[in-house]
FIROGU-935385 format. One record per residue: residue in one letter; x, y negated, z negated of N, C-alpha, C, O in turn. Coordinates in steps of 0.02 Angstrom, whole numbers, plus 50000, padded with zeros to 5 digits. Layout:
AXYZXYZXYZXYZ
...
This chain:
X695495415848379695865412348442695875406148453696225403848499
X695505402448417695525394848415696325391748392696705387348414
X696335397448326697095395048312697865394948364698325390948368
X697715402048401698175402348444698125396848500698645394248522
X697575395348519697595389748579697945382848543698205378948584
X697995380748472698245374848448699035376248431699465372548406
X699045382848453699815382648414700355385548476700775389948470
X700205381248542700495382148602700385385248666700535384348725
X699935390648618699735395248703699415394648741699325399148782
X698975386648742698675384048796699045382948857699445378248859
X698975386748908699385385048957698935388149023698395390749010
X699185387949099698745389049149698715394349147698145396049160
X699215400849133699215408249141698655412249083698365417749080
X698705406149040698365409448980697475407949000696975411649001
X697555402749012696675399349035696575406449091696205410949071
X696895407249155696755411149207696695420449179696445425349207
X697005419949121696805427749111696185429349060696095434649030
X695825423949057695105423649027694755422149074694385426749090
X694685417349108694315415249164694505414849215694975410849223
X694195419149284694285419349355694445412849365694275408249329
X694905412349431694855405349459694225405349497694055399549511
X693795410049521693115408849560692875406249518692775400249527
X692625409749441692055405749404692175400049367691725397249336
X693005397149366692955389949361692835386749413692725380849398
X692805387749479692685383749544691915384549544691705378749545
X691485387949543690815391049535690435385749471689955382049485
X690665385949415690485382349372690555374249379690095370149377
X691105373349386691225364149415690895362249476690875356649500
X690615367949499690365364549580689595365649576689245364149624
X689305368549511688635370949508688615376749567688145376049606
X688965381149578688875385449629688765391949581688835392749520
X688585395649631688575404449598689345405849620689725402249651
X689455412749591690145415749588690075419449671690525418849714
X689475423049681689265425349731689395420649789689775421849835
X689135416649784689335411449854690085409049872690285408649930
X690475407649819691245407749818691565414849853691895414849905
X691425420349817691585426249845691375426949923691795429649959
X690965425449944690775425949996691125422650051691265425250105
X691275415550030691605410450074692295414350072692595413550125
X692565417450035693195419950037693235428150082693725429550117
X692825431350076692645436950117692685435750171693125438050207
X692095430650197691955430350266692345423750302692315422850363
X692545421250277692875413350295692245407650316692295403250359
X691665408750275691225403950296691155397850262691305397350202
X690965393750290690895385250270690205384950224689705388350238
X690225381150177689555378150155689605370850138690165368550126
X689095367250135689115360850128689395357650066689265359750009
X689775352650077690135351450010689865348049948689625342349951
X689895351449892689385350449842689735343349816689455340849767
X690115341049834690435334849791690285327549837690375322149811
X690075328049898690075323549925689405323149976689275329049991
X688985319150004688665319650053688805322150105689305320050134
X688375327750135688625332550186688285333550239687765334850208
X688125334150296687625335950346688005342950382687585347450377
X688545345250412688555348450421689185354750372689585350850345
X689315359550360689535363150312690405363050338690555365750392
X690815360450304691455359050299691935360850255692515358750253
X691605365950211692105367150159691995374950142691475378150149
X692695377650116692855381850122693485383950060693915380550032
X693295392050053693925393849984694295399550029694025403650067
X695015398750013695395403850029696105403849986696385398649969
X696315409449974696825411849931697505408549961697505409150022
X697955405949942698535405549979699055410749963698845415449930
X699665410749980700175415049987700415415849912700915419249906
X700165413549861700505412149793699915417049754699965419249697
X699445417949795698705420049763698305414049725697875415949686
X698385407849731697955403049703697475401449740697555399049796
X696915402549715696175401149769696135392549766696155388549719
X696065391749840696005384249858695375382149882695095385849922
X695065376049862694365373349902694645368349934695015364049910
X694425369050003694715364650050693995362550087693555366350108
X694025353550088693605349350115693895350450184694505350950178
X693705350950248693945349850312693795342950343693985341050398
X693425339550297693485331950310693965327350284693985321450298
X694395330750238694855328450207694875325750149695355323750116
X694165325750135694255322550059694355326849994694265324449938
X694525332550002694725336249944695075341449962694885344450012
X695625343649929695925351249956696315350949896696705346449882
X696175356749858696595357649777696375365149747696015369149777
X696655366049689696615373049667695975370249632695685364949642
X695795377049571695205374749517695415369149466694975366349434
X696125367349459696215361849400696305355749423696335350549391
X696355356549483696165350249545695585348649531695435342849515
X695125353949534694315350349546694025350349471693435348749466
X694395352049410694085351549353694365344449318694175342149264
X694845341849359695195335649335694765329049382694735323249363
X694465331849444694155328049484693475325349460693275319549465
X693135331049430692515331049388692475327449318691965324349301
X692985327849280693165325149201693235317549219693035313249180
X693565315849285693725309849301693215304549304693215298549289
X692755309049331691845307049373691645306849284691515301249264
X691635310049255691365311649186691425306049119691045303849076
X692075305249137692345303149076692565294449096692875290549059
X692305293249161692645287149181693235283949169693315278049154
X693805289749178694495289349173694905292849213694685298449226
X695485291449238695765293649296696405298949248696865297249211
X696165305449271696325312749247696925314749313696735317149367
X697715312949298698155316249333698395321949306698635322349249
X698345325949343698605333849311699385334849330699725339949319
X699605328949362700515330349373700755327249309701345325949297
X700135325749261700305320849209700245327749158699725331149161
X700785329649111700675336249067700195334449015699805338948999
X700145329248989699615328448940698975328348967698545331548939
X698805324349030698205327449074697895333549080697315335549071
X698655337249105698305344049110698235348049072698035353349096
X698375348148986698085349348937697395348448916696995352148886
X697365342248940696445339048947696155344648983695735348348957
X696385345549049695885348749087695995355449081695645358849118
X696405358649040696365367349019696005366748956695635371548945
X696015361448905695545360948847694875362948865694555367948846
X694685357448911694035355348947693745363548959693265366048930
X694175366749006694025372849016693805378448964693345382548965
X694325377048916693995381348865693405379548816693005383048784
X693495373348823692615370948797692155371448831691605370148805
X692175373148894691725376748940691555381848933690955382548945
X691905387448913691755394248898691925395648843692275400548837
X691775392948800691875393148727691545401148684691705402948628
X691025404948734690855409748732691565415048736691665419748698
X691945413148784692625418148795693125416248752693505420248724
X693145409248745693765407648720693705408348645694195410248612
X693085406848614693205405648526692565409248501692395409248442
X692165412948559691785417248525691015415748498690645418948460
X690905407848546690325402748516689885403148584690015405748637
X689245399148559688635400148605689015395048659689585393548639
X688855392548711688925389548773688875382048753688465382048707
X689025377248762688795369748746688315368348808688545366948863
X687645368648795687135367148855687135360148894686925358848950
X687475355448838687455348648858688145348248903688165344148950
X688535350948893689135350148911689075353149002689275350049052
X688755359848999688425362249065688125356149102688375353649152
X687495353649066687205349549093687535341049130687415337849181
X687975340249070688515333649090688925336449162689155332249201
X688985342149173689515343949229689025344349290689315343149342
X688445345649296688045346549337687765340749367687565340449425
X687745335449321687355328949316688175325349368688195324249428
X688575324649330689155322949361689325326549444689525322849489
X689245331949454689245333949526688705330349563688855329849622
X688205327949551687715326249586687845317549574687545313849613
X688185315049535688445308549530689205306549584689395300949602
X689475312249597690085311349642689965311549707690365309249748
X689245315049728689045314349797688905309749817688835308849877
X688805304649767688515297749781689265291849773689235285949790
X689795294749748690415288449715690875289749793690965294649830
X691055283749794691355279449849692105284049849692395282949796
X692375287449882693075289749889693605282749903693515278049941
X694245284649850694785280149864695365281349911695805285249892
X695435278149975695985279250021696385274750014696285268750013
X697105279450008697595274150014697995274950054698105280950059
X698315271950090698875272450165699555270950134699705266850090
X699995275850171700675274350200700605271550257700225274450295
X700875266050277701005264950326701825266650366702345266550333
X701825267750429702175266250477702315261450524701905257250544
X703055261950550703165256350601702835259250651702685265150648
X702685255450705702265257550780702855260150816703435259050797
X702705263650868703445267650883703035267550954702445266150960
X703595269751017703515270851090702895273751102702575271451149
X702565280151057701985283651087701455279251072701105276851116
X701375277951012700875271050994700595266751049700025266751072
X701245262151069701215257751112700865259451178700435256051205
X701135265851202700965268651256700085268651251699685265151281
X700005273151206699235275751209698945270651208698535269551253
X699065265351153698625258751151698785255651213698285257351244
X699045253151244699295251351298698795252351354698465247951382
X698775258551365698245262651403697645258451426697415258451483
X697315253351353696815252751360696745244251361696205241251358
X697355241451366697715234051354697655233251296697275228651282
X697965236751238697915234551190698455233851147698665239151125
X698775227951126699725228151121699645229551036699175232251008
X700085227551016700265229450941699905223250904699465223750861
X700215216850931700015210950899699285210650893699085207350845
X698815213450933697975214650949697885218750884697525216950838
X698295225150886698335229850835698305226050759697835227150720
X698855221750743698735218050680698325213250670698035212150617
X698275210550716697555205850707697055209050687696705206450644
X696925214350708696315217350685696285222250640695875226750639
X696825221250594696895226250529696915233750553696595237950522
X697325235450612697335243650622698105243050616698505238750635
X698185250450575698695252150564698905258650582698455262850587
X699595260750593699935266350607700055269750539700375267150493
X699805275250539699885278750456700455285550454700455290150495
X700775285150415701225289650408700995297050359701195302850362
X700425293350307700385296350247699575294350234699355289350263
X699175297850195698555294050167698345299550110698555305350111
X697895296650059697855299149993697025297449995696735292350015
X696765304149964696085301749950695955303649856696105308749825
X695695298349836695795298249765696405300849741696355306449715
X696915298449743697605299149719697845301949640698245305749613
X697315297349625697565299549544697365307349512697555310349462
X696925309049565696525316349544696915318649588697365321249555
X697035319449644697405323949699697995318949723697925314349765
X698505320549693699245315949702699625319649772700165317349789
X699415323649800699805326549858699335321749912698765319649902
X699815320549979699525316350041699155322750059699385328550054
X698385320250087698085323750143698375324450192698215329450223
X698915320250223699005319650289699665317150303699805311750277
X700155320350344700945317750366700775316050443700325318650475
X701245310950467701125309350529701505315150582702065317250568
X701155317350640701485320750687701375318050757700865314950770
X701735319050791701745314950859701325318850892701185316250946
X701085323550886700495327050903699795326650891699335328550927
X699765322850817699145321750793699325312950743699385311550683
X699345309850793699445302150753698745301650716698245304850731
X698835296550660698305294050642698395284950622698885281750604
X697835283350632697685276150630697165273950570696595276150569
X697435269050515696995267650485696595260350514696925255650536
X696065260250510695495253450504695355250450446694905253150414
X695655244650419695505242350371694785237250366694895231550384
X694205238550347693665235250378693235231850326692655230350339
X693495230550270693115228850229693425229650138693975232150126
X693065227650094693245227250026692455228749988691945226250012
X692465231849945691795230249914692035227549847692605226649828
X691285226349806691365222249756691855223349711692155218949681
X691965230849703692325233949656693175233249667693555234849621
X693425230649731693875230249743694175235649788694725235049814
X693815240549795694085246849844693955245049907693445242049923
X694555247449959694525245150025694205249850050694225255750032
X693785246450109693455250850148693815253350221693975249550267
X693885259950220694485262950290694105265750321693585267950298
X694295266450385694155272450431694845274450442695295270250444
X694945280950449695535284850488695295287650537694735290150532
X695695287950601695465288450662696135293550683696705292050667
X695955299650721696305305550753696225306450814695895311350833
X696485302350858696275301550928696395306850968696095308051020
X696795309650946697135316450989696805324550978696845328951021
X696525325150918695985328050901695495330550943695205326650981
X695295338250942694905339851000694355340350972694315340150911
X693825341051011693005342650967693015348250949693275353150976
X692565347550878692595353250822692975351650751692885353550693
X693525346650789693915345950731693935337550701693845332850740
X694075336650627693865330650629694455325550637695055325250622
X693855320850675694185313750708694125308250676694585304150677
X693605307350643693535301750588693465302650527693005306550515
X693885299450452693725301950407693535292850359693965288450360
X693125292150337692975284950299692545285650240692175290250224
X692695279550210692285278550139691845274150144691805270350096
X691475273450188691115266250208690505268150256690455273850277
X690085263650271689705264850327689135257950337688545257150321
X689565254450365689355246750403689575243550446690065246750464
X689545239750472689835236750529690565235050534690715231850483
X691065235750573691715235550595691975229250631691755227750686
X692335226350608692495220550652692255213050607692195207750637
X692155213550552691855208350507692415202950483692245197350464
X693065204950484693525199950460693665195350527693725189450513
X693725196850594693845194850650693395190150683693525186650732
X692675190850639692085188250674691975181850629691475180850594
X692525177450634692575170550592692315164350613692425159050582
X691925164650669691615159150695690925158150678690645163150656
X690555152650684689765152050671689475148950739688905146650738
X689895148650805689715145750856689555149650921689285147450972
X689745154950909689795159950972689105159851014688505160050998
X689415159651074688865157951146688585165951143687975166851142
X689015171551141689005177451145689165182451070689645181351033
X688725187251060689115192151027688905197851039688295198851043
X689425203451050689225210151102689415214951043689945214851012
X688885219051031688925223750985689095230051029688795231951079
X689685233150996689715240251043689895246051001689705245050944
X690165251351008690095256250954690655259550943690535265550936
X691325258050939691845259350894692305254850895692235250950942
X692885253450849693265249350838693895249950902694365246050905
X693805255050948694275256950985694015252651054694415249351087
X693455253151067692985248551117693045241851111693245237951155
X692815240051039692905232851008693635229251034693635224351071
X694175231951012694745230051019695065229951097695535226351115
X694745234151133694955233351200694555229151241694795226951293
X693815227451219693585221951240693815216551218693695212351261
X693965215051192694455208351143694835206551179694825200851201
X695335211551196696085211851216695745208451313695895203051339
X695395212451336695145212451392694955203651411695195200451459
X694525201451365694275195651385694855189751360694745183951379
X695365190851324695735185751303696305186751367696675182251385
X696295192051390696785191651459696345187051517696535182151550
X695905189351518695605185551580695325178851569695215175251618
X695195176751508695255170251483695925167051502695975161451527
X696325170151492696965166251495697225164651557697565159551563
X697105168551608697135167351693696695165051708696825160151743
X695965166151699695475163451722695075158551683694465158351688
X695435154251640694915151451595694395146451606693935144851569
X694565144251665693995139051709693495141851727693015138251739
X693395149451735692875154251748692365157051688691755157951694
X692715157951637692225158351573692195153051524692715152251493
X691685148851508691815145451461691445147751380691495143551335
X691125153951366690805155551337691175158051283691655161751296
X691035156551218691455159251167691055164751137690495164451112
X691415169451145691245178051130691705180951086692325181251090
X691145184151022691315188250974691085195150981690565196351012
X691455200050954691465207550982691335210150905691625207650857
X690835215650898690965219250824690615225350830690115224350865
X690655230850813690375236150823690195240350760690435240150703
X689665244550790689405249450724689905255250719690345257250757
X689625257750644690235264350636690275269750676690745273350690
X689535269850697689405276750736688725275150789688375270050787
X688665279350825688195277850880687535279750868687125278650913
X687365282250818686675283750797686625280550730686175282550692
X687175274250703686925269850657686285265450652686335261750701
X685825264050626685265261550624685595252850588685735252250529
X685645248750625685755242450618685235238850555684625239250563
X685455236250508685045233250450684795226650464685075223250507
X684365224650434684025218550443684645213450434684865208950470
X684845216250367685145209950340685745208250381685955202550392
X685975213350401686615213250463686375209650533686795206250563
X685935210050552685715208250597685435199950589685325196650639
X685355197850532685245190250513685965189050499686065183350518
X686475191250477687045188950473687345187150552687575181850574
X687275191950574687475191550668687185186150682687575181750699
X686585184550682686085178250700686375172450653685995167650657
X686765171550622686935165350601687635165150617687975160550593
X687895169150650688545168550693688515162750759688945158550774
X688015163650785687815161050854687635155450833687395154250778
X687795150050895687625144250898686785143950910686535149550912
X686325138350919685535138850941685445142651001685025147051011
X685845140551038685655146151117686065152251117686205155051171
X686265154451061686735160251083686285165651086685685165251074
X686685172451108686145178251102686775183451079687385182951077
X686235189651059686755197351041686745202551099686185203251123
X687085205051117687105209251162687435216451142687815216651094
X687315221051171687535227951145687755231951206687395231551256
X688175234751208688595239351251688905245851221689425246351189
X688385251851243688645257951221688925262551256689315260851301
X688825267851246689095273351290688505275251332687895275151319
X688895277251393688485280551451688405286851449688675290251492
X687935290451386687695296051386686955293451352686665287951350
X686795300851325686105300251307686055295551238685715290451230
X686465298751193686545295351123686605288751139686145285051120
X687175285751179687185279151198686635275951215686445270851186
X686385278351254685655276251283685045275851246684585271851255
X685095280251205684525279051139684585272651090684175268551071
X685245273751078685515267851028685265260851081684735258051069
X685565259351119685435254051166684595251951170684395246151161
X684245256551183683435254751188683235253951104682805249651096
X683445257151044683285257650992683355249750967682875246450949
X684045247450971684245239950957683635235851008683145232750988
X683745236451046683095231651113682455231851074682175226951052
X682275237251070681525239151026681545234150971681115229750971
X681965234450926681975233550853682265227050844682125223750793
X682665224750889682985217350881682995212050915683155206450895
X682765214250984682815214051051683485211051070683485204951082
X684045214451075684585215451082684735216051146684615221851164
X684975212251193684995216351284685345220551275685765219751230
X685345226151309685775230551333685985229951384685635228951433
X686785230551387687145231851449687285238751458687015242151414
X687615241951498687845247551528688315246651587688235242351631
X688895251451585689465251151650689105255751691688895261251675
X689055252651752688715255751808689035263551800689625264751790
X688435268751808688515275751832689155276851892689485282051888
X689305272651940689545273651988690435274451975690845276352017
X690585272051897691275272951896691575277651849692165278251831
X690955281351829690995288851805691495286751741692095288051747
X691235283051673691545281151629691125281851584690535280851596
X691305283451529690795286151469690715279351417690255278551377
X691375273951431691485269351379691835264051406692115265151459
X691885257751378692395252751410693095252751405693445249351441
X693335257251354694205258751344694165264551401694655264151438
X693785268851416694065272751479693905269351541694375270051580
X693435266051565693345259451607694045256351609694445257551654
X694165252451556694725247651558695435253551584695805251751630
X695515257951561696155263351549696025265851645696495264251681
X695545268851673695295270851721695635265351796696055266751838
X695175258551784695015252851834695565248151829695705244351875
X695945248451760696395242951752696185234651765695885232051813
X696395232551718696185224251707695955220551785695475216851795
X696495222851834696305217651896695555220251935695245216351971
X695345226251923694875226951949694225225751904693725223451931
X694215227251839693645225551798693605217351776693165215751736
X694035212651800693895207251803693455202451829693335197751791
X693215202351874692535197951910692165202351891691655199151880
X692025208651877691265211751857691235208351785690685205851773
X691675207851736691715204051673691595197651679691225195351635
X691825193351728691655185651731690915184651754690555179951736
X690735189951799689965189751822689445190451769688935187051768
X689605195651718689175196151684688975191751616688425190251594
X689765190051588689675183051541689545176851563689605172551519
X689335174351637689155169751655688395171451680688035167551710
X688255177551665687345179151694687005181251624686455183751616
X687435179651579686965183451520686255180251499685865183251462
X686155175151521685535170451485685035171951534684445171951518
X685295173651620684765176451670684705183551652684195186351673
X685055186551622684855194851616684435193951557683985197951546
X684565188551513683985189351445683415187751461682945189551426
X683295183251529682675180751547682335186751570681765187851549
X682665191051615682375194551647682085201051599681535203651609
X682585203051545682225206251482681675203151455681215206951442
X681615197951444681025195951408680455196151468679915197451443
X680415195551514679965195551581679735202851572679135203851581
X680065207151560680105215951574679765219351487679685225351475
X679645214151442679495217251383679035222051379679065227151344
X678535220051423677975224251431678005231351468677585235851466
X678655231151504678875238051540679335242751514679825243751550
X679295246151456679765247951411680055253351463680675253751458
X679795257551511680225260751553680675257851593681105261851611
X680745252651612681155247451654681555245851599682115246151624
X681625244451547682105242451504682785242551506683215238251504
X682775250551512683705251451509683905253251586684465251351604
X683425257251643683585258651695683725253851746683935254751803
X683595248851717683865242151760684485240951778684685238251830
X684845243551723685645241751707685925247451736686535247051736
X685705252451761685995256751809685965255751873686495255051904
X685405255451906685125253951986685095248551999684685244551975
X685535247252043685615240252074686255237052067686455236652009
X686635234552112687255233152098687165224952067687545222652025
X686665221752094686585215252069686155213251996685975207751975
X686055220451966685725221051902686055224251858685835225151801
X686695226851881687205229951822687755224551802688165221151832
X687575225251742688115220651692688735221051701689085216251688
X689015226751726689765228551727690025231951803690615233651811
C-alpha cells in the first residue's frame, strides 16, 4: 500500500476512499464521529473546538457536491476536511500550509495517511501524532486569527448611514475605519474570502492596534444584521480608539461602549466647538470599551490617567439599559469613574441614537452644560460615595442632575 501511495496514487479521491470526511473532521477536531454525525443529521451547532467560544456557533453540512463543510458562523473558519487539516498542520509545524499550492496539498494528504497508518499502511497508529494533534487543537483556541481586509471606496449608502449620526468620511478616515469589500481570516490556510460586499449587508473594518508580532488588531462591524446573526468579528479584546487618544493633557476622557458611539461623540464635540468654541474650553478625549461587559484592566486605567492633566477627570457614558447601567456602576465602584447617562425622557439607548433622533441642534446645549459642569458632578459623586443606591439613579431623575 505504501508503494502505491508513493507512485502517484496519493490524491483526494484515494484518501476519501479509505477514510470518511466525518472521520477526518472528528480526528483533527478531537471530536467523536457521533458528534459530527449528529450535527449533520439535526443541524445542531457545537462550541468551536478551534477558538474560545461561549455560545454554540459551529456546524457541519454537506454541500451540493457532497463535500462536508465545517462552518464557524462567527466567521473564523469555513472549509472542508482538507482545509481543517491544513489549519492544524500550520499551527503544529509553525509554517503556512496553503492547500491551493499543489505541493502543500500533497503534504496535507500525506499527513492524513500518517494519521491513519492502520488503514493506509497496516501499521499501528502513531500515539505521539494523535497527542500532537490534540495539543494543537488546544493551542489553536489560544491563537490569534489574522484578519486581512480588502478595502472599497466609500459610497453614497455609507455616507448617508454614517451621516445620520453626524460622522463624515473624513472622520471615519481619521479614526482608521474602512468600508470593506472582502475580508480574509488566516488567508494562507483559508484562501477564500469570508465575505463579499452587499449593499444590504455592509461591513466596516476598525483597525484598532497592532500586537508585538506585527498582527493588526481588527474589528469587523455589520450594522444591518439583525439580532441572532454575527454583527461583530474581532481578533482582539482591548480598548478601542488608542491611536487617536494622542495627547497627555486632557481635561476630560470619556469612556463609552462602542466605536460607533465614540466617533459620533467626537464628531458632535468637534462640531459644537467649531460653532461655540467660546463656550467649551475643555480638552476632551474619547475612547471605548470593546463591549459593555468588558472589565477595564488596572493597567488600562493607569494609562488613561496618564493622559489627563493634573485636574483631569475620567467619565463614562454607557447604554441606557440594564447591562449599560451595571457597567457604569462597576466602573464607578472599581475606578471611581463618574457615570453619565442620557435622560430617559429621550427614549434613546445610546449617544448615536440620541444624535440621530434629536439632531445636533437639539443636543448642543445639553452637551455644553455637562462639559462645563463635569467638576461639579464629580464633587457630588464624591459626596455620595457612602450611598451606593443613589450613585446612578441621580443621573436619571431631575433635569438639573442629568448630564445629557
